[in-house]
C-alpha positions in Angstrom: -36.8 -29.3 -20.8 -35.5 -32.8 -21.8 -35.1 -32.0 -25.5 -34.7 -28.3 -25.9 -34.9 -26.9 -29.4 -31.8 -25.4 -30.8 -31.7 -22.6 -33.3 -28.4 -21.3 -34.7 -27.3 -18.2 -36.6 -24.3 -16.1 -37.2 -25.4 -13.1 -35.1 -23.2 -10.8 -37.1 -25.5 -11.4 -40.1 -28.9 -9.7 -39.8 -30.6 -12.0 -42.3 -29.6 -15.1 -40.3 -30.8 -13.5 -37.1 -34.2 -12.8 -38.7 -34.5 -16.4 -39.9 -33.5 -17.7 -36.4 -36.1 -15.6 -34.6 -38.8 -16.6 -37.1 -37.9 -20.3 -36.7 -38.1 -20.0 -32.9 -41.5 -18.4 -33.1 -42.8 -21.1 -35.5 -41.6 -23.8 -33.1 -42.9 -22.3 -29.8 -45.8 -20.3 -31.1 -44.8 -17.1 -29.4 -41.7 -15.2 -28.1 -41.7 -13.6 -24.6 -38.0 -13.2 -23.6 -34.8 -12.3 -25.4 -31.4 -12.7 -23.8 -28.5 -11.1 -25.6 -25.6 -13.0 -24.3 -23.1 -13.3 -27.2 -19.7 -12.0 -26.6 -16.0 -12.5 -27.3 -12.8 -10.9 -26.2 -9.0 -11.1 -26.3 -6.7 -9.6 -23.7 -4.8 -6.6 -24.8 -3.1 -4.3 -22.2 -4.4 -0.7 -22.4 -1.0 0.8 -23.4 -0.7 -1.6 -26.4 -2.9 0.2 -28.8 -1.2 -1.7 -31.7 -2.9 -4.8 -30.3 -6.3 -3.4 -31.1 -6.1 -4.8 -34.6 -9.0 -4.5 -37.1 -10.2 -8.1 -36.5 -10.4 -7.6 -32.8 -12.2 -4.3 -33.0 -14.7 -5.4 -35.7 -15.5 -8.8 -34.1 -16.0 -7.3 -30.6 -18.3 -4.6 -31.9 -20.2 -7.0 -34.1 -21.0 -9.4 -31.2 -21.5 -6.8 -28.4 -23.3 -4.0 -30.3 -24.5 -5.1 -33.8 -25.8 -8.5 -32.8 -28.0 -7.3 -29.9 -29.4 -4.6 -32.2 -30.2 -7.2 -34.9 -31.8 -9.6 -32.4 -34.0 -6.9 -30.7 -35.1 -5.6 -34.1 -36.0 -9.0 -35.3 -37.8 -10.0 -32.1 -39.6 -6.8 -31.5 -43.0 -7.6 -33.2 -43.2 -11.0 -31.4 -42.1 -9.6 -28.0 -44.7 -6.8 -28.3 -47.6 -9.0 -29.3 -48.7 -9.8 -25.8 -47.6 -6.6 -24.1 -45.2 -8.3 -21.6 -42.0 -8.8 -23.6 -38.7 -8.7 -21.9 -35.1 -8.2 -23.2 -32.0 -8.6 -21.0 -28.6 -7.6 -22.4 -25.5 -9.1 -20.8 -23.1 -6.3 -20.5 -20.0 -6.1 -18.2 -18.6 -4.0 -15.4 -15.8 -3.3 -18.0 -18.2 -1.0 -19.7 -18.9 0.9 -16.5 -15.3 1.1 -15.3 -13.8 1.7 -18.8 -11.3 -1.0 -18.2 -11.3 -4.7 -18.9 -9.7 -7.3 -21.2 -9.2 -4.6 -23.8 -10.1 -1.0 -24.4 -12.5 -2.0 -27.2 -14.2 -4.6 -25.1 -14.9 -2.0 -22.4 -16.1 0.5 -25.1 -18.4 -2.1 -26.7 -20.0 -2.9 -23.4 -20.5 0.7 -22.6 -22.3 1.0 -26.0 -24.5 -1.9 -25.1 -25.4 -0.3 -21.8 -26.4 2.9 -23.7 -28.3 0.8 -26.2 -30.2 -0.8 -23.3 -31.5 2.5 -22.0 -32.3 3.8 -25.5 -34.2 0.6 -26.3 -36.1 0.8 -23.0 -37.5 4.2 -24.2 -38.1 3.1 -27.7 -39.9 -0.2 -27.0 -42.1 0.9 -24.0 -44.6 0.1 -22.8 -45.0 -3.3 -24.5 -41.4 -4.5 -24.0 -39.1 -4.0 -21.0 -35.3 -3.7 -21.7 -32.7 -4.2 -19.0 -29.1 -5.3 -18.6 -27.0 -7.5 -16.3 -23.4 -6.4 -15.9 -21.3 -9.2 -14.3 -17.8 -8.7 -13.0 -15.4 -11.6 -13.0 -17.4 -14.9 -13.1 -16.1 -18.3 -12.2 -15.8 -19.7 -15.7 -13.1 -21.4 -17.8 -12.1 -18.1 -19.3 -11.0 -16.6 -15.9 -9.0 -19.7 -15.1 -7.2 -19.7 -18.5 -6.1 -16.1 -18.2 -4.4 -16.6 -14.8 -4.9 -19.6 -12.4 -4.5 -17.2 -9.4 -7.0 -14.7 -10.8 -10.0 -16.1 -8.8 -8.0 -15.8 -5.6 -7.2 -12.1 -6.3 -10.8 -11.3 -7.3 -12.1 -12.9 -4.1 -9.6 -11.0 -1.9 -10.6 -7.7 -3.5 -14.4 -7.8 -3.4 -16.8 -7.6 -0.5 -18.3 -11.1 -0.6 -14.9 -12.7 -0.6 -15.5 -15.0 -3.5 -16.0 -15.0 -7.2 -19.5 -14.6 -8.8 -21.0 -17.9 -10.1 -22.8 -18.4 -13.5 -25.8 -19.4 -11.5 -25.9 -16.0 -9.8 -25.8 -14.2 -13.1 -28.7 -16.5 -14.4 -30.7 -15.7 -11.3 -30.3 -12.0 -11.9 -31.5 -12.4 -15.5 -34.5 -14.5 -14.3 -35.4 -11.8 -11.8 -35.4 -9.1 -14.5 -37.5 -11.2 -16.9 -40.0 -12.8 -14.6 -40.1 -11.1 -11.2 -39.7 -7.4 -11.9 -42.5 -6.1 -14.1 -41.9 -2.6 -12.9 -38.3 -2.4 -13.9 -37.0 -1.2 -17.3 -33.9 0.7 -18.5 -31.8 -0.6 -15.6 -28.5 -2.3 -15.4 -27.9 -4.7 -12.5 -24.3 -5.0 -11.5 -23.1 -8.3 -10.1 -19.4 -8.0 -9.1 -19.2 -8.5 -5.3 -19.4 -4.7 -4.7 -16.2 -3.6 -6.4 -17.8 -1.4 -9.0 -19.8 0.6 -6.5 -17.6 0.4 -3.4 -14.1 0.2 -4.8 -11.6 -2.4 -3.9 -12.1 -3.9 -0.5 -9.7 -2.2 2.0 -7.1 -4.4 3.7 -7.6 -5.1 7.4 -5.8 -2.6 9.6 -2.6 -3.9 11.1 -0.7 -2.1 13.8 
C-alpha cells in the first residue's frame, strides 16, 4: 500500500479505542483482522521489588492487558460480521517462563496468554483468537539493553541466531490467513529455548 491510512488512539482509553476502530471501518468498509501489538517495558531485576513502582505496574498492565481487551471488545461486531474474523495477540515467552525484563512484564504477558484462550472460547465460531509469543527479537531495544545480548541469545538457542521481526510477522500472517482451523493457540518463536531449554555446550574432552 503506497499511502496507508493511519488511525491513532491512546489504547489505555476505551473511548479512544472505540473511535479508532469505527474510523477504520468507515475508511475500509469492513474489518477482518486485529493485531494487538502494543507493549512497553523497563528492565527491573527480579530481586528489586522496589523497582516495580506504580507507574511501571499500571502502564505495563494497561498496554498488555487492558488495551487488547478494549480493542477486541470494540472490534468484535465488525470482525464477526463475515464469520471469518481473526485476532492475534502479541505476547512474549516472558509470560510462559515467568521471567523477562521485569516480573510485572512477565505477569502481564501471562495474563494476555490467558485472555487469548478465553477470548477464543467466547468469540467462536465467527472469530478466531490466537497469539504469537516471540523470544528475543533483533530490534533496537535488544541492542540498547546490552550490545552483546544478541551474541549470547544466538549461542543459547537452537537456530544459532536471533529471531527477526520478519519471522514474527510471518507467524502472524500464518495465523491470520493460512490457518482457518487454528484458534486458542500460542505460537512460540524463540529459537527453541522455551520448549527445549538452553542449548547444551559441545562436549569437550
